C-alpha positions in Angstrom: -0.3 -0.1 0.1 1.4 3.8 -0.6 2.0 6.2 1.4 -0.5 8.3 1.1 -3.2 5.3 1.5 -1.5 4.5 5.1 -4.0 4.3 7.6 -5.2 7.9 8.7 -6.5 9.1 12.1 -9.7 10.9 11.4 -10.3 13.6 14.0 -13.4 14.9 15.2 -16.7 12.6 15.6 -18.3 15.2 12.4 -16.1 14.1 10.3 -15.9 10.6 11.2 -19.6 10.5 10.8 -19.9 12.4 7.2 -17.6 10.0 6.0 -18.9 6.7 7.7 -22.1 8.0 5.6 -20.7 8.7 2.2 -18.7 5.1 2.4 -22.0 3.5 2.9 -23.8 5.1 0.4 -20.9 4.7 -2.5 -20.0 8.6 -3.1 -16.6 7.9 -1.2 -14.3 7.6 -4.2 -10.6 6.8 -5.4 -7.9 6.9 -2.8 -10.0 9.0 0.0 -12.1 5.2 0.1 -9.1 3.0 0.0 -7.6 5.5 2.9 -11.1 5.1 4.8 -11.4 1.4 4.5 -7.3 0.6 5.7 -8.8 2.7 8.4 -11.5 0.4 9.3 -9.1 -2.3 10.2 -7.6 -0.2 13.5 -10.7 1.9 14.3 -13.3 0.1 15.9 -15.4 3.4 16.5 -15.2 4.0 12.8 -16.4 0.4 12.2 -19.5 1.2 14.4 -19.9 4.7 12.9 -20.5 2.7 9.4 -23.0 -0.1 11.0 -25.1 2.7 12.4 -25.2 4.3 8.5 -26.1 0.8 7.3 -28.7 0.1 9.5 -30.5 3.6 9.1 -30.4 3.8 5.9 -31.1 -0.1 5.0 -34.8 0.2 5.5 -34.9 2.6 2.2 -34.0 -0.6 0.1 -37.7 -2.2 1.2 -39.1 1.4 0.0 -38.1 1.3 -3.6 -40.6 -0.4 -5.4 -39.1 -2.7 -8.5 -39.4 -1.4 -11.7 -40.3 -3.9 -14.8 -38.4 -3.3 -17.9 -40.4 -3.4 -21.4 -40.1 -5.9 -23.6 -38.3 -3.7 -25.9 -35.6 -3.3 -23.2 -34.9 -7.5 -23.5 -34.9 -7.1 -27.1 -32.4 -4.9 -27.4 -29.9 -6.5 -25.4 -30.2 -9.6 -27.3 -29.7 -7.9 -30.9 -26.9 -5.9 -29.1 -25.2 -9.3 -27.9 -25.9 -10.9 -31.0 -28.6 -13.9 -29.6 -31.9 -12.6 -31.6 -33.6 -15.3 -32.6 -34.1 -15.9 -36.0 -36.8 -15.4 -38.0 -37.5 -19.1 -38.9 -40.3 -22.0 -38.1 -38.4 -23.4 -35.5 -38.9 -23.0 -31.8 -37.1 -21.1 -29.4 -35.5 -24.1 -27.7 -34.6 -25.4 -31.0 -32.7 -21.8 -32.1 -31.1 -21.8 -28.5 -29.3 -25.6 -29.1 -28.5 -25.0 -33.1 -27.2 -21.5 -32.2 -22.9 -20.7 -32.2 -24.3 -17.3 -30.7 -26.0 -18.5 -28.0 -22.9 -20.2 -26.9 -20.7 -17.1 -27.7 -23.3 -14.7 -25.8 -22.9 -17.1 -22.4 -19.3 -15.7 -22.5 -20.6 -11.9 -22.3 -22.4 -12.2 -19.3 -20.7 -9.6 -17.4 -21.8 -7.3 -21.1 -25.7 -8.4 -20.3 -25.3 -7.2 -16.7 -23.7 -4.4 -17.8 -26.4 -3.4 -20.8 -29.3 -4.1 -18.5 -28.2 -1.8 -15.8 -27.9 0.7 -18.6 -30.9 -0.1 -19.6 -32.7 -0.1 -16.2 -31.0 3.5 -15.1 -32.3 5.0 -18.3 -35.7 3.8 -17.6 -35.1 5.4 -14.2 -34.3 8.5 -15.5 -37.1 8.7 -18.1 -40.3 7.8 -15.7 -41.9 11.4 -14.9 -42.8 10.6 -11.8 -40.6 10.3 -8.6 -40.5 8.2 -5.3 -40.7 10.1 -2.2 -39.6 8.1 0.7 -39.7 9.1 4.5 -37.6 7.3 6.9 -39.3 7.6 10.7 -36.9 7.4 13.3 -37.0 7.8 17.2 -34.9 10.4 19.3 -32.3 7.9 19.0 -32.3 7.6 15.6 -33.3 4.1 15.1 -35.4 3.8 11.9 -39.0 2.9 13.0 -41.0 3.1 9.8 -40.5 4.0 6.1 -43.1 5.6 4.2 -43.0 6.1 0.3 -45.0 7.6 -2.0 -44.9 8.0 -5.7 -44.9 11.9 -6.1 -46.7 14.1 -8.2 -49.4 11.5 -9.4 -52.9 13.3 -9.9 -56.0 12.5 -8.3 -55.9 10.2 -5.2 -52.8 9.0 -4.1 -51.6 5.7 -1.6 -48.4 5.9 1.0 -46.8 2.4 1.4 -45.8 2.4 5.3 -43.7 -0.4 6.6 -43.1 -0.6 9.8 -39.9 -2.2 10.9 -39.8 -4.9 13.8 -42.6 -6.3 15.8 -44.0 -3.1 17.2 -46.4 -3.0 19.9 -49.7 -0.3 20.6 -50.8 0.2 24.0 -54.5 0.1 24.8 -56.8 2.5 24.0 -54.5 4.3 21.9 -54.2 4.9 18.1 -51.1 6.0 15.9 -51.8 8.9 14.0 -49.8 9.9 10.7 -48.8 13.7 10.4 -47.5 16.0 7.7 -44.9 18.7 8.7 -45.9 21.2 6.0 -43.5 23.8 4.4 -42.1 26.2 6.6 -44.2 26.7 10.4 -47.8 25.4 8.9 -49.4 23.4 11.7 -49.2 19.3 11.1 -51.8 18.1 8.7 -53.9 14.6 10.0 -52.7 11.9 7.1 -55.2 9.2 9.0 -54.6 6.6 11.2 -52.6 3.9 10.8 -52.0 0.3 12.9 -49.0 -1.9 13.7 -49.2 -3.8 10.7 -45.7 -4.6 8.9 -47.1 -3.0 5.4 -50.2 -1.2 5.1 -51.7 1.7 3.0 -53.3 5.0 3.2 -55.4 6.3 0.6 -54.8 10.5 0.5 -57.9 12.6 -1.1 -56.6 15.0 -3.8 -56.0 17.7 -1.8 -53.7 16.2 0.5 -52.1 14.1 -2.1 -50.9 17.7 -3.3 -49.6 18.9 -0.6 -47.8 15.9 0.9 -45.4 16.4 -2.3 -44.6 19.4 -0.5 -44.2 18.5 2.7 -40.4 18.8 4.7 -41.3 15.5 6.5 -43.3 13.2 8.4 -44.5 12.3 12.4 -46.0 10.1 14.0 -47.5 10.7 17.5 -49.6 8.5 20.5 -53.0 9.6 20.1 -56.6 8.4 21.6 -58.8 5.3 20.0 -60.0 7.1 17.4 -57.3 9.6 16.7 -56.6 13.6 17.9 -59.3 15.1 19.3 -58.6 18.5 18.4 -56.8 18.0 14.9 -53.2 18.2 16.1 -51.0 15.9 18.1 -51.6 15.8 21.7 -50.1 12.6 22.3 -46.0 11.8 22.7 -44.8 12.3 19.1 -42.7 8.7 18.5 -41.3 8.9 15.4 -39.9 11.5 12.4 -38.1 11.9 9.6 -37.3 13.9 6.6 -39.1 13.7 2.8 -36.3 12.3 0.5 -36.6 12.9 -3.1 -34.9 9.3 -4.8 
């Protein structure tokens, strides 16, 4: 290992936390990443910060819904790899065994993966709608639930709520989800939620337009049936900022 990649002592908790976050997100590149990885071997505190960020960001994976590429993407991949079936009366299975191009294609798995990834990225960029994700955490920054939705959809909107772990609700209480609007506006109720692992909250068009511009969401404990005042009355257990993906 070169001298500039040798072990580095990162001073300051803020710097360590920022570097750990960039490392987990994959935005730390080149020599900086190699130096950071080398320091992980001898710095338990740095390793703990990386683990904390991995656990903190893991719920985002569950909030991203898969995108099925259209048939033209697969056709384009086959054409670029030279394995598109010929226009004959033979079936697909017969063509595979008879075609030398297919066997050459097996040696190009890496290229196939690259082309597929590029296609999916193009589809992702071309999508007119944007996914919004909120990781609601407690006061110790431990994720407790995620909320996600497609932004800028017209009409009704469905929020996908995923509760992490085996949550419990006290008797004669309710969990109420709140939108935290821009600026200093008061919280707006989005409805009641349960402890079920995966659930959906349907919003009317008026709230659907507002939630796309919200700065965050929160969840409070209310009396059975919800807040009697239209504002949070019980403790706010979880909150988080809206993040576009």
